[in-house]
C-alpha positions, 0 to 999 in steps of 0.5 A, a space after each residue: 500500500 502506498 504510504 500517503 502519510 509518509 509522502 505527505 511529509 515531502 508534500 508539506 515541505 514543498 508547500 512550505 517552499 511555495 509559501 516562502 516563495 509566495 511571501 517573497 513575491 508578495 513583498 517584492 512584486 505584489 499583486 496586480 490589481 485589475 481596474 475593478 480594484 484600482 479604477 481606470 477606463 473602459 473603451 468600447 469600439 466597433 471594429 466590424 471585422 476579425 482582430 487580434 487582442 494582442 494587436 489592440 493591446 500593442 496599439 494602446 501601449 504604443 499610443 499612450 504607454 499604458 498596459 491594456 486588458 483587451 476583450 472581444 465583445 458581441 455575438 460575432 466577436 467584432 467589437 472590442 473592450 479596452 481596459 486601462 488605467 485612468 486616461 485623459 480625454 485626449 488619451 482616449 481620443 488618441 487610442 481611438 484615432 490609432 485604432 481607427 487608422 489601423 482598421 480603417 473604421 468608418 465610425 466617428 466615435 467609440 461606442 462608449 468611454 467610461 471611467 470605473 471607480 475602485 469603490 465597488 471592487 474594494 467592497 467586493 475585495 473586503 467582503 470576499 476576505 470577510 466571507 473567507 474568515 466567516 467560512 473558516 470559523 463555521 467550518 471549524 465549528 462544523 467539524 468540531 461537532 461532526 468529527 468528535 472521534 477524530 479529536 474534533 478541534 485538531 481535525 477542524 484546524 487541519 481542515 482550515 489550514 488546508 483551505 488556507 493553503 489552497 487560497 494562498 497557492 492561488 494568490 502565489 501563482 497570480 503574484 508570480 505570473 503577475 496576472 491581474 486580480 479582479 472580482 472573478 478571481 475573488 468568486 473563484 477563490 470562494 468557489 474553490 474553498 467550498 470544493 476543497 473543504 468538501 473533498 477534505 470532509 470526505 476523507 475525514 468522514 472515512 477516517 471517522 468510520 474506519 476508527 470504529 472498524 479498524 481498531 488494531 491498526 496504527 493511526 498512520 495505517 488508518 489514514 492511509 487505508 481511508 485515503 486509498 478508499 476515497 482516492 478513486 472518488 477524489 480523482 474522478 471528481 476532479 478530472 470530471 470538473 477539470 475537463 469542463 473547466 479546461 474546455 471553457 478556458 480553451 474556448 475563452 482563449 481561442 475566442 478571446 472571451 476574457 471574462 471566461 478566462 478570468 474565472 476559469 484560470 483560478 478554478 483550474 489552479 484551485 481544483 488541482 491544489 484542493 485535491 492535492 491538499 485534501 490528500 497530502 496536507 490535511 490528513 498527514 497534519 492530523 496524523 502528526 498532530 495526534 501522534 504528537 499529542 499521544 507522545 506528550 501524554 506518554 511522557 507525562 505518564 512516565 514522568 509521574 511514575 518516577 518517584 523521587 529518591 
């Protein structure tokens, strides 16, 4: 039988390394915030023909020296939405003139030019963080009641550490690759937290059931058997969801639908991390924590039996 708990030691070391890299990246590079959070401008233009997103982004960069997030719009994908940092009226006019010249447009004006204030994005961000904190507390309470045989508090803490691990992995990838963080990312993180804790609870529930059946095996063997019994279910579930999400991402990438890409990319990262953590992080942490508590209790008993000379 494969020793998931022993292999989990190397996985947790790997996760610690990723965490350190993540902290370094946060402090040196930070997170790139989309205009949902920092404000900016959205220019919508009717192109009327096929175009490449990178071509539009390069025009904006060359014209006003600003980075742009470009998205195709409309049923025929012949309109364009350009998101940038705050622009003056003159800069917006320069961008439209450059695109009009490049594509020989007949339109005299863009479809719309509007400013986006960061207030809504900041509210989404703060409420998203609050939601994660509340969810973690409720998860801790639920597991403390549900898994009494497993030492409920220990099981609850390791489960919460598992979902915190998944959220941090997603933030680390976005920081390292400098992918803009927006409201879709926040929604994806909350979705993954639900998926990850569900996967962890399935494993913990099997451990709880097996505790009443496999009374003579060690805690490590108990966890390994339980993980193996739920492994097929975990793999089938994540593969089924991944096939759907990856297909959506490829669709969004091919047809330039930025909103689909923005939502599915963090889901892909989180699905892989959530399955990984439920098998190789939460269960090994529970085993080691409980073994450590047992070791301390044995030491206390031995110490109490030693009589002073």
